[in-house]
N, C-alpha and C positions, 0 to 999 in steps of 0.2 A: 512399348516396353523399353526400359532403360538399357543402355549398352554396357556390356561387361567391360571392366578395366583390365588392362594387361597386368601381368605380374610386375613389370617394371614401373608402371604407373602407380600401382599399390605400394610398392617398396619405397618409391620416391615420396609419396604422400605420408607414409608412416615416418620416414626419416625426417622430413621437413616440418610436418604439422601434427603428427599423431604419435609421438614417441612412447606413449603409454599403451599403445595398441599392438597386437600381434595378429597374424593370420593363422587360423586353425580351421582346417577343412572348409575352405572357401567362405570363411566368415571373419570379420574383424571382431576381436575379443579383447575386453579390458575388464579387470576387476578393480573395484574401488573399496577401500576399507574406511569405514566411518567410525567415529568415536563411540556412538551408541546405536542400538537397534533402531530407535526412532529417527535418528539422523539418516540412517540408510533408507528407511521408509519414506522420509521427506524427499530424498534424492530420487527415489523411484517415482513418487508422485510428480515431481518436476519433470522428469524425463518422459513420463507418460503423457503429460500435457503437451510437451514439445512434439513428441511422436505423433500424437493425434492431430496436431495442427499441420504436420507434414504429410499425414496419411502414410506414414512409413514407420513401422513398429519393430523395436528390437525384441529379442528374447531376453528375459531378465530372470536371473537366478539369485535368490536371497538366502544367504547363509549367515544368520545372526547379524554381524556388523560388516560382512563382506558381500558386496553386490557385484555380480558379474553380468556384463552386457555382451550380447552377441548380435552383430549387425550384418545383415546380408539382404540382397534382393532375391527372395525365394523364386519369384516368377522368372527372373533372368538367370538363375542358377549360379549366382556368385556375387561379387562385389562390384557395385556401380558408384557413380558420382554421388547419388543420393545417400549411399552408405557413408561416404566420407563426410558429407554435410552433417548427417545425424551424429556421427562420431565426434565431430567438432562441437556440436551442441551439447553432447553428453559431457565432454571435457569441461566446457564452460560451467555447466550445472554442478559438476563434481568439485569445482574449485581448484 
């Protein structure tokens, strides 16, 4: 099982590499607004492929053109290095 990160490690990662993300209830959370519904669905499809290749899957909420990603390691009970990696991949996909 992956090791949980400390609050300081998470804060540093957000400050230095993941400024669009915040921590909510032991999860990394980011919302992305796309121009159209289909653009949002394309983003979800891209992230789904990335997540599947990592075998590490975010929770995804689709609200018309706003896509919200929630990333955590459920089996570890919080945020791990795997979550930071996935969040960076989501940022790249989101553009």
